[in-house]
N, C-alpha and C positions, 0 to 999 in steps of 0.2 A: 387238240387244244394244248395239252402239256407240251407237245413237241414244239409248237410255235413259241410258247412262253420260254422254253429252254433256248431256242435260237436267239430270241431278243435279249435274254440275260447274258448269253455268250457274246452277243454283239457289243453290248455295253461295257462288259468285262474287258473285252478285247481293246475297245476304244480307250478305256481308263489306263489298261496297261500300256498302250501305246503312248498316251500322254506322258505317264510316268517315265516311260523309256526315253522320251524326248527332252526330259528335264536334264540339264547338265550343270556343273558347278564352275564358276570362275572364282579364282582365289589368287591372292598374291600379297605383296607387302609394298607400301608407300613410304618412302623416305625423303628427307630434304637433301639438298646438294652437299651438306656436310656429313650424310650417312645417318643422321639421326631419324628415328621413326616420327610419322606425321600422324597424330591422333585426331580423329574427327573429320578426316578428308572424306569428301562425298564422291561416291562411285555410282554412276547411273548408266544403264543401258538405254539409250534414248528411244529406240523404236519400240521397246516393250514397256517403257516407263517403270522400270524397276531399279531399285537403288538401295544402298547400304552406306555405313560409315566404317572408316577403319578404326581398329581399337587402340589400346594404349601401346601396343607394340607395333602399330602401323599396318597391322594385317586386316584384310577384308575377305569375306566369303558372300557370294552372290549366286542365288539359284535362279536360272533363266532357261528359256526354251531354246532348243537348237535352231539355229539361224544361218542363213547363207551369206547375208551381209547386214552388218549393224556397226553402230558407233558407240564406243564406251567413252564416257565423259568422266575425267577425274579432276576435281577442283577443291581448293581450300582457301580461305581468306589469307591474303598475304602472299599467294603463290600463283604462278602462271597456270592457267587451265590447260589440260591436255585432252585432246579428242583423238582417239585411234580407232581406225576402221578394222573390223574384224570379220572374219568367217570361220566358224566352227561347228563341229559335230561331236565333239567329246569334251570331257573335262579339260579345263585349260588353266595354266598358272601363268599370271602377268604381273610382273613387278614395275613400279613407276618410280622415277625420281623427280621431284618438283623443284622448280626454279623459283627463286624470289620474284615477286610480281613488280619489283621496282623497276624492271626492265620493260613494263607494259606501256610501250609508246603508242600502242594502237588500241586505245581504249574503245569500247563499243558506244556509240552515240545514237541518239534518236531524233534531236532536235532538227527539224526540216526534212527528215529523211523519209523515203517510202516505207522502209523497214530498217529495224536496228542493223547498224553496220560499223565497222571500224573507222577511226579518224582518218586513216590512210586512203580508204576507198570513198569517203564522202566528197561529193561534189562542192560542198561548202567547206571553208576554213573554219574549223571548229576548235575552240579551246576547251580543254577538260581539266577541272580541279577534281581529283579522285578522293575517295574515302580516306586513304592513308594520309595524304596531305591535310585534309580537313581535320582529322583527329590530331595530328602532330602540331597544328597551329593552336589547339587547346582555346579556340575562340568560343565566346559565349553567344555570338550572333553572327550573321552572314558578313556584315561589314568587316568583322575582325578577320575574315578570310580574304575578302576581295581587296583590302586596303593595300596588299602587297602586289596586286596585278597590274600589268602595264596598261596604261590607257585610262585608269580608274582614278578619279579624284573625288573628294567629299566636301560637302559644305554643312555647317551646323547652325541651326537656328536656336540660340541659347534661350530665347523667350518661350519657345514652344517645347524645347527638349527633343526636337526631331533632327534628323540627318538625311541629306539628298546626296545622290551619286551624279557623276558625269562620266561619259564613256567615250573616248576618242574625241574630245572636245565638244561633245553635245550634252545638254542638260538631261536629267533623269526623266523629264516629261516625254523625251522621244526614245526611251528604253522600255522595251516589253518585258515585264516580269512574269514568268509563268512558273506554276507549281504543277509539276506532271503534265504540262501543256495547258493548264487552265490559267487564264489572266488573273493577276491579282488586282484588287480594287483598292485605290487610295482615295482619301478625301480631297486632298490638295494637290498641287502640281509636283509635290516631292515624292520620291519613291521610298517613302517610309516603311512601306510593306516588307522591304528587305530586312528590316529589324524586327519584324513580326512573324518570322517563320522559325519553327523549332529546329534548331541546328542539329539536334541529336537525332532527327528523323531523316537526314539527308545522306543519300548515297554518293551522289556526285553533283557537280555544277557544270553545266554546259553553257559556253558563251559563243554566240555567232554575232560578229561584228558587220555593219552595213545593213541597209534596208532589207527587211523580211516582210514587207507589206503584202506581197502576193500570197505569202504562206499564213501569216499571222495578222493581217489587217493593220488597223490603226495603232499608233503609239510605237511602231516598230521601225521608225526611221533611222535611229542610230544603231540599232541591234536588238538582239534578244538574249535574256538571261533565264535559262530553264533549270530549275531546280528539281532534280529527280530524287524522289524518296526511296527509302529502303524497302525491299520486297521480302516476303517470307521465303525461307529455304525449302527446297522440295523435300518432303517426307521428314520434316523436323519441326521441333519447336524450340523457342529460345526465350530467355528472360534477360532483361537488360536493366541496369541501374547505374547511375552516376551522380557523383556530388563534387562540386568544384568551388573552392574558396579563393577570392582574390582581392588584393588591396587596390584602393583607388588613390594613387600618388602615395602619400604617407598616411592615408586614413583607412581604418579598418576596425570592425567590431565583430567577433564571433557571435556574441550574445548581446541582445538589445539591453541597454542600461539606463533606460529612461529618456533617451533622446527620441525625437519625433520619427527618425528613421534609423535603421541599422547601417552604419557605414560599411563600405566595401561592396564587392560583387559576391552574391551567393546563387549558386545554380544547382539545381537538383532535378533529376529526371528518372522516370521508370517506364518500362515498356515491356511487351511481349509480342510474339509472333508464333503462329502455327499454321502448318499446310500438310494436307495429304493429298492423295491423287486427284481428288475432286474439289475440295473446299480449302479456302485459306482465310486467316484473320489476323489482325494486328491491331494494337492499341498503344497509346503512349500519352504521358502527362509530364509537362515540364513547369517549373517556376524559375524565374529569373528576377532577382532583387537587386537593384543597382541603387546604392544609397547616395548618389550624387557626389558633387566635389565642391568643397568651399572656394577654392581658388581665391580670386581677388575680392570676393564678395564678403560682406560684413554681417554680424548678427546672426539672424536665422536664414537669410537669403543664401542660396548657393549658385556658383557660376555654371555647374552642370546639374541639371535638375534630376532629383530622385525618380526612379522608374520601377514599377512592379508589374510583372507580366505572368499570366497563366495561359499556357499554350497546351493544346491536346489534339488528338486526332483518333478516330476508329476507322477501320477498313474491314469490309466482308467482300470475299470474292469467290467465284465459281469458275472452275477451269474444265473444259470438256475438250475432246480430241480436235474438234473443228472450231473451237473458239473459247473465249472467256469473257467475263463480265465482272465488274466490281463497283461497289460504292464506297465513297471515302468522305469523311466529314472532318474539316479541320476548323477549331475554333480558337479565338483569342480574347482575353480580357486584359486590358492594360490600363494603368493608372500612372500618369505623369503629374508630380506635384511641384507647385511653385510656391515656396514659402516667402512671405513678405517680411520686411523689417518693421519693427515696433515704432509707433508714432509716440514720441516721448511725452506728448501732451495728453494724448487719450489712453496710452497703454493699450493700443489695439493694433492689430496687424491684419493685412489683407492676404488671404491664401487663395490660390487657385488649383483645381485638378482638371486635368484633360483626360477623360475617359473614353476608351476605344473598345468596342465589341464588334467583333467580326465572326460570322458564321458562313463557312464555305461548304457547300454540298457539291459532290461530282458524281456522276455515273458514266462509266466508260466501258466500252466492250469492242471486242473485235471477233469477226467471223470469217472463216474460210468458206466461202461459197462453192468454189470449185479449185482445181489445181492452179488455175490461172487467175481467179478472182477473189479478192478479199475485201472486207468492208471494216472501216473503224468508225465509231460514233462516240460523241461526247456530249452530255447534257450538264450544265451546271447552274447553280444559283448561289450568289453571294449576297449576304445581308450585312450592311456595314453601318455602324452608328458611332458618331463622335460627340461627346457631350463636354461642355465646358461648365464647370461648377466652381462659383466664387463664393467665398465666405469671409465673414469679419470675426476674428477671435479677440476676446477681451482677456488679456494676459493675467489680470487681477482675478477674474472669476473662472476662467476657462470656458466661458460660454461662447457658442458660435451662432451667428446668424447669417442668413444669406444676403449677399450684396445685390443691389437692383441697378447697378451702373450699366451703360450700353455695352452690350456683347458679353456680359458676365454670367449671364445664365441662358444657355441655349442648347440645342440638340440639332445636328445636322444628320440627315439619313440618306443613304445612297443604296441602290441594290442594282444588280446586274443579272440578267438571265441570258444564257448562251446556248446555242444548239449548233453543232459541227459534225458533219458526216462527210467521210471521204471514201472513195472506192480506189482500189488499185488493181489495174488489169494488165497482165503481162501477155503481150502479142507473141513475144519470143525472147530469148535470152539477151537479145539487143535492143528491145523495145518495150518500154513500159508507159502505162498511161494512168494519170490520177486526175479524176474530176471530184468536185465537191461542192458543198455550199455551207454557209455560216450565217447564223442570225445572232445579233446582240441587241438586247433591249435594256436601256439604261433609264433609271428613274432617280430623282432626288427630291427632298423636301426638308423644311427646317427654317429657323429664324433668319438664318444668313443667306438663304436661298430665295431668289426672286421667284415667286410663284411655286408651282410644282411642275418643273420641265421634265421632259423625257426626250430621249434621241433613240430612234431605231435604226439599225444598220443592217442591211441585207447584202450578202455577197455570194456570188458564183465564182469559183476559180477552177482552173485546169492547168495541169503541167504534165511534162513527160520526160522520161530519161531515155536517151538515145546513145547507145554504145556502138563505136565503130572500131572493129578489130581489137577490141580489149585494149586500145590505146587512148582513144578519145571518148569522152563521156560529155554529153550535152544535155542541159536541163533548161529548156525554155517554160515559161509560165505566164499566165495571164489571170487577172482578177477584175470581175466586173461588180461594180458597187452601186447600190442604191441607198441613200442617206436621207432620213426625214427632215434634216435641217439644212444640208448643203447640197448643191448640184456637184457631185463627185465627177472626176474625169471619166470619160466613157470607158476607158480601159487602163489597167495599170499593168505594164510589162516587166518582166525580168528575164535574164538569160545567164546562166552559169555554164562554165565549161572547164573540164579537168583534162589534162593531157599528161599521159605517163610517158615522160622523156626516155627513161629507161628503167631498170629495176631499182634505182636509188633516187631518181629525180621525178617530182611531179610539179606541173605548172597548173595554176588556177587563174581563170579570168572571169569577171562578172560584171554586169551592168544591171541595175535596178532602178525603177521609178518608185518613189515613195509618196505616200498620201496619208495625211492624218487630219481627220475632222477634230475641231476643238471639243473638248470634253465639256460635260455639264458644269464642273468646277471652274472652268476658264470663262464660261459664258455667264453664269447666274450666281457665282459664289461671292458674296461680300463679307469681308473680314475686317472689322474695326473694334480695336481694344486699345489698351494703354501702350501696346508695343507695335501694333500694325495698323496700317491704312490701306487696305487693298479692296478693289472694286472689280467685279467681273464686267466682261464687255460682250453684250449680245450680238455686236456688229462685227466680231472676228471673222476673218476669212480662213479657209482651210489651208493647211501647209502642203506643199509639194516639194519634192526634191528628184534630183538626178545623181546617182552615185556609181563611182567606177572603182573596182577593186581588182588588185592582181597580187598573187603570191607565188613564190617557188619554194619547194620543200625538198629538203634532203634527208634520206634515211640511210644510215650505214647498213652494211650487209649483215644478215642475221648471224652468220658465222663469226663475226667479230666479237671479242670479249668486251670490247669498249662499243657500246650502243649509242650512237648519236642521232639527234634529229635537229635540224636547223630549219626555220621558217623565216623568209624575208618577205615582207608585205608592203605595199603601198596603196594609198586610197586617196580619192579626191570626192567630196560631197558638195554639191550645190543646192542650197535651200531657198525657197521663195516663200514669203508670208510667214517666216518662222515666228512662233508665238513667244513672246517674252513679256518683261514688265517695263512700263514706261510712266511718264507722268500724265495724270488726268488733265486735259486742256481746261477743264472748267475749275479745277482745284489742285494747284501745284503741290500741295501737301499730301495728296492722296496718289498712290500707285494704282496702275490700271493695267490689265492684260492688254497688249497691243500686238499687232503684226509688224515685225521688222522686214523691210522691203527685201533685204538679201542677207544671206549668211552662208559661208563656206568654212569647210574645213579640209585640211590636206596633211598628209603625213606619211611617215614609214615606221615600221617596227621590225626588229630583228630578235627572234627568240631561239635560243639554243638549249636543248636538253641532252644531257650525257649521263649514262649509267655504266658504271664499272663495278662489278662484284657487289659489294654491299653499300656503294656510294651512289647517290642519285643527286644531280645538280642541275639547276637551270639558270641561265644568265640572259637577260633581255635589255633591249634598248629601244626607245622610241623617241621620235622628234615630231612633234604635232604642232601645226599652225592653224590659228583661228582668225577668220576675217576680222579686220579692223572696222567695226560698225560705223564709226564716224564717216567712213568714205560713202556711206550710203546717203549722207546729207550733202546735197550740192554745195553748201556753204564751205565745206572742208575739202572738196575733191582737189583743189588746187594747192593745198598745203603739203609740205614735204613729210609724208607719213607712209610707212610701209603698208602694202595691202594685207599681209599676214603677220600676225604676232606669234613667235614661236616659244616653245617650252619643251625641254628635254626631260626623259626619265630613264632611270637605269634600275633594274631589280635583280636580285639573286636569291635562289632557294637552295640550300643544301641540306640533305638528309643522309645521315650515316648510320648504319646498323652495326651493332656489336653482337654477333651471334652467340658467343660464349656466355655473355651476361644477360642477353635478350634486351639489350638497351638500344634505344634510337635517340640520336642527337639531331636537333633541327636548328638551322640558323637561317632567318628570313630577313632580307635587307631590301630597302628601296630608297632611291634618291629621286626627289621630285624638284625639277628645276623652277626658277621663279617664273611667275606668270605675269605678263605685263599687258596693259591696256592703255588707251588714250582717253582722256577725260576733258570735256569741254565745260568752262566755267565763264560766268558773266562777271566782269569786273565792275567797280563802282562807277567808272565813266561809260559803261554800256558796252565796251568791247568784250569780244569773246576770246578767251584765251585757252589754247590747247596745251594739255601737259601730259607727260608720260607718268603712269602709276604703276606700282610693282607690289606684288605679294611675294614675299621672300621665298627663297629655296629652302628645303630641309631634307634631313636624312632620318630614316626610320629603321629600326632594327628590333627583332624579337629573337629570343634564344629559348628553346624548349627541350625537355628531356622526357622521354616515356620509358617506363621499366616494366617489363612483364615480370609479375610476381609469381602467378600460377597460370594455368591454361586459360583461366577464366578471368582473373583479376590483373588490372593494370594501373600503374600509378603515373601521373604526369606532373611535371613541375617546370618552372622557368621564370624568365623575366620578360615582360612586354614593354616596349617603348624604352628600350635600353638607353637611348640618347636623351631621354627625358624632354621630348618635344611638348609644348603647351600651346604656345601662340606663335603666329607668324607675323613679322612686321608688314605693315600695309601703308604704302605712301598715299593711298586714296583718300579723298575727303568727303565722299558721299557715296551712297549705295547705288547699285544699278538694278536692284529688284526690291520687291515688297519686303523681303526679310533681311536685306544686308544692311550693314552699318559701316560707318568709318572706324578707324582705328585697328588694332590688332585683331587677326583673323584666328578664332579658336580652333585648335586641332585636337588636343586631347588633354587628359587630366594628369599627365606625367607618367613617370616610370611606376610600374606595378609589379607585384610578385603573385604567383598562383600556385596552388596544389590541388590535385584532383585525383579521385578513385573511380575507376570503371570496372563494373562487373558484367561480364557477358557469358551467360551459360547457354550452351547449345546441347540439345538432346543428343544421346548416343544410341543407335540402334544396331 
């Protein structure tokens, strides 16, 4: 018995000694291209999921198991990631030199992809706005980042204090807004949700132009904007804090001094992340206070309405070898205030508050079932509430009472439940297959909602990726829809192709059919108050489109010191039954959602990115034509009018880093050409007169400076709206939608100045 026990002890001792003998040490030094050590760089042996960080001298030490084949990954924010394949059986020293990531023209994207991949390898033409550019813009919301992008235009509703976007000539209702792949829910037809996402939580923005209905369903006729949030860093924790102060034109108050709102823009944010080999967590909280802008308004009223926002998120995740799952909650509380002027006779004023609450839950997971089969699943629930609260204040006594006028006290509630599951099966390296299903359940209720309507949308979709000789990549797709309100088309097809012409040139071609069923807000939402007269239309038809896109991309050779990327794109979109606003036949004073028989957009864009040493610059041009809608009316088809009305755009972004002082300069410029339209008016004698209207062209420019003070502390300052654009001349005499008015078009509150501090502490192990 003692003999057996001795053998067992020797066996375990030998096993332990063997394991110790297999432990080897990797060590080395990490420096930047200027020879300075990089502190806090992440060094991970991927196969063993073991990692460490470089110290203040740039040195690292990593204990690992002996291995015949492995990949060592070295990364640090602001530098290009290095992955080196290794084979080692003894202690090894490896030194690395990191290059600035301003040369990262092949950002990893996820929107519409089977799996994350580079922009260069994507079959879709994807635009990426990375973290460095977002931070350099020093914007307090997403519109402050997108306003410099080609193809984007903005319209402002001064009565409600909201902003909508247009993409490549299409209105915001045709643009799908996603947060980590989950659709954002809006009350009206505008994409105000872009203003209601915490910009401090964003890692990058991915933009795909053209119909994505096969992949993302309804509302994706013009394209998709996917906001990707920051993720915890492996085996690290981090703390984040930011404060930014900004003037609004010439108005600013650091401390409230008795006025009803504090003038200027005041932004504060805090956050934290943590991750180990199994669990991860993050949380963040931000406040945005915009004091409004007096502009041409008098007394208490403001041309731009004050806005207060509280935004936050929490996330909990679990990562295993064959999969991961996480829960995330994003919440918003927003108050927009409209101050009324004083009635001199009663010494009373009428004030309104528009209060929005959104709670967005999402549960996402992925699982590798086998070497060839993986599954992704998403479940989300969004609860959205918009309240209008109107009160009368007596300026003599300060007493407030609720107003009982039409539409002055109401609550509109919307919610969306979504379930999406996709499978990816790889038959071979040249053929992959992706089936899936999606369920969307929408509900609405409230004083301005006709009844308690609901829309249920069920979809099956399938696509595949076919690679031919590593030169041609083809992605066909089909989507089958069952809608509870409309008879959807039997099938929605799309086909995308990418051709590698040579090592420097790629060609992409695409056709897609688009379909969008009217939303609850367009069917049953009625909005009547002092500034709006809008009625929903339950007789709307579903929208359909055919879209054609082509692009050719040039990448310079990696060996060149000057790194260049150029993309020339052309597109043509033909829409049927497009939903817009028109006049209610029974009451000309009321706007109603209607179907336009035909609408088209056509255009071309040229985008160039150049990187040389510490300089990164982009220069772009677009020329977009929108269909002349009067030609849809037989009464005007014989008149001498063009089919398309054209508008040009030019933009430039320049970022230059000064390594010695750790300073980065940014200049962002955009020229937006005049926008023309034809307008029909009935004269006093009954004749109909057609006239050309124009919204004036304008130039926009921002200049920013970021200064690294310590490894964790950074300061930013600069000037926004350098050219002091506030309003655009408009020769139109009437609006074309429920929100538009005649006269100058509001664009901004003028030139503003800002300063901010950002503190980002990352653990060192």
